C-alpha positions in Angstrom: -57.1 10.4 -28.5 -57.2 10.5 -25.0 -57.2 13.6 -22.7 -54.1 13.8 -20.5 -55.2 14.3 -16.8 -54.3 17.6 -14.8 -51.8 16.7 -12.0 -51.5 20.2 -10.0 -48.0 21.3 -8.9 -48.0 22.2 -5.3 -44.8 24.1 -4.4 -43.3 22.4 -1.0 -43.3 25.1 1.9 -43.6 27.8 -1.2 -40.8 27.9 -3.4 -38.3 26.7 -0.5 -35.3 26.3 -3.3 -35.5 30.2 -3.9 -36.5 31.8 -0.6 -36.4 30.2 3.0 -39.4 27.5 3.5 -42.7 28.7 4.7 -42.3 32.5 4.4 -44.1 35.1 2.2 -40.9 35.2 0.1 -41.2 31.6 -0.8 -45.0 31.6 -1.4 -44.6 34.7 -3.7 -41.9 33.0 -5.7 -44.1 30.1 -5.8 -46.9 32.0 -7.4 -44.3 33.9 -9.9 -43.0 30.4 -11.0 -46.4 29.2 -11.9 -47.2 26.7 -9.0 -50.7 25.3 -9.1 -50.9 25.6 -5.1 -48.7 25.9 -1.8 -47.9 23.3 0.6 -47.5 24.9 3.9 -47.1 23.5 7.6 -49.3 24.8 10.5 -49.0 24.7 14.3 -50.6 26.5 17.0 -49.1 29.2 19.3 -49.2 29.1 23.2 -52.4 31.2 23.0 -54.1 28.9 20.4 -53.4 30.8 17.1 -52.2 29.1 13.8 -48.9 30.1 12.4 -46.8 28.6 9.3 -43.6 26.9 10.7 -42.6 23.4 10.0 -40.7 22.1 13.1 -42.1 21.7 16.7 -39.0 23.2 18.0 -37.5 26.6 17.0 -33.8 25.7 17.3 -33.3 25.0 13.5 -34.4 28.3 12.0 -34.6 30.6 15.2 -31.8 29.4 17.4 -33.4 29.1 20.6 -34.6 25.6 22.2 -38.3 26.7 22.7 -41.2 25.0 21.1 -43.5 26.8 19.2 -46.5 25.6 21.3 -44.6 27.5 24.3 -44.3 30.8 22.9 -47.3 33.3 22.3 -48.2 34.6 18.7 -46.8 37.9 19.1 -43.3 36.2 20.2 -43.4 33.9 17.2 -43.8 36.8 14.9 -40.8 39.0 16.0 -38.2 36.0 15.5 -36.0 36.5 12.6 -35.4 33.3 10.7 -32.8 32.1 8.7 -29.4 29.8 9.3 -27.4 30.6 12.2 -24.6 33.1 10.4 -27.5 34.7 8.2 -30.3 35.1 10.7 -28.8 38.4 12.5 -29.3 40.2 9.1 -32.7 38.2 7.8 -35.5 39.6 6.8 -37.5 36.5 7.2 -40.3 36.0 9.9 -42.7 33.5 10.6 -46.2 34.5 8.9 -49.7 34.1 11.0 -51.9 31.7 9.1 -54.2 34.2 8.8 -52.0 36.7 6.7 -51.3 33.6 4.6 -54.6 33.0 4.0 -55.7 36.4 3.2 -52.9 36.7 0.5 -54.0 33.1 -0.7 -57.6 34.1 -1.3 -56.8 37.2 -2.8 -54.3 35.3 -5.2 -56.7 32.4 -5.4 -53.8 30.3 -4.7 -54.9 26.8 -3.6 -53.1 25.7 -0.1 -52.4 22.3 1.2 -52.4 22.6 4.7 -50.2 20.1 6.6 -51.5 19.7 10.1 -48.5 19.3 12.3 -48.2 16.4 15.2 -48.0 19.1 17.5 -51.8 19.8 16.9 -52.5 16.3 18.5 -52.1 18.2 22.0 -54.5 21.0 20.8 -57.8 19.3 19.2 -60.0 21.8 20.7 -57.5 24.5 18.8 -57.8 22.8 15.6 -61.8 22.4 15.8 -61.7 26.5 16.5 -59.4 26.9 13.8 -62.0 25.4 11.4 -65.0 27.4 12.3 -65.8 29.9 9.8 -62.6 29.1 7.7 -62.7 30.1 4.2 -60.0 28.3 2.0 -59.1 29.1 -1.5 -60.8 26.7 -4.2 -58.7 23.6 -4.8 -57.3 23.7 -0.9 -57.1 20.8 0.8 -55.8 19.6 4.6 -53.0 16.8 4.9 -51.2 15.0 7.8 -49.6 12.3 8.9 -52.1 11.9 11.7 -55.3 10.1 10.6 -57.1 11.5 13.8 -56.5 15.3 12.8 -57.6 14.7 9.3 -61.0 12.9 11.2 -61.7 15.8 13.3 -61.4 18.2 9.8 -64.2 15.7 8.3 -66.2 15.8 11.4 -66.3 19.6 11.6 -65.7 20.5 8.0 -66.9 17.8 5.6 -66.7 19.6 2.6 -62.9 20.3 3.2 -60.8 17.4 1.5 -58.4 16.0 3.3 -55.2 13.7 2.2 -53.4 11.3 4.6 -49.6 11.6 4.4 -48.7 7.7 4.5 -45.0 6.4 4.8 -43.7 3.2 4.1 -40.7 1.3 5.3 -39.7 -0.8 2.2 -37.6 -4.0 3.3 -36.2 -5.1 -0.1 -35.6 -8.7 0.4 -33.8 -10.9 -2.3 -35.5 -13.5 -4.1 -33.9 -16.6 -5.9 
């Protein structure tokens, strides 16, 4: 009898079916539900600090036509998040990566840190971010952008990386 392989389950943007994506409530719910890890997205604020947020623009969840990278960390952490009609009463806030990392290290919750495309414009910020970074065991970086993963490997070769690949599939008919 062969031993079954263990495939860890990472909650995409936290338990985003139960709480707003990329928020502490979604991360805590993922832990409660027994996820093996959490996938989250990071971008850098105008002042070069990492925040956990998916879109480059704030319009979908904040309702303003600004870019994450055009706002200071202080500004970003004040925004209420949510769908337009719920946002007024929302308690959801954008977390600073530093706070999420402290929580994840306390819980020993592995992270899949997706480096978003906006980081291509701030590679020096990524290098600075990697210095002294202590991640929970089983954590790794992922990105659609190979050159960001190369930076991770160059500056922190001990960190695991994963390229997110896309494939356009053209189904042809065969006779």
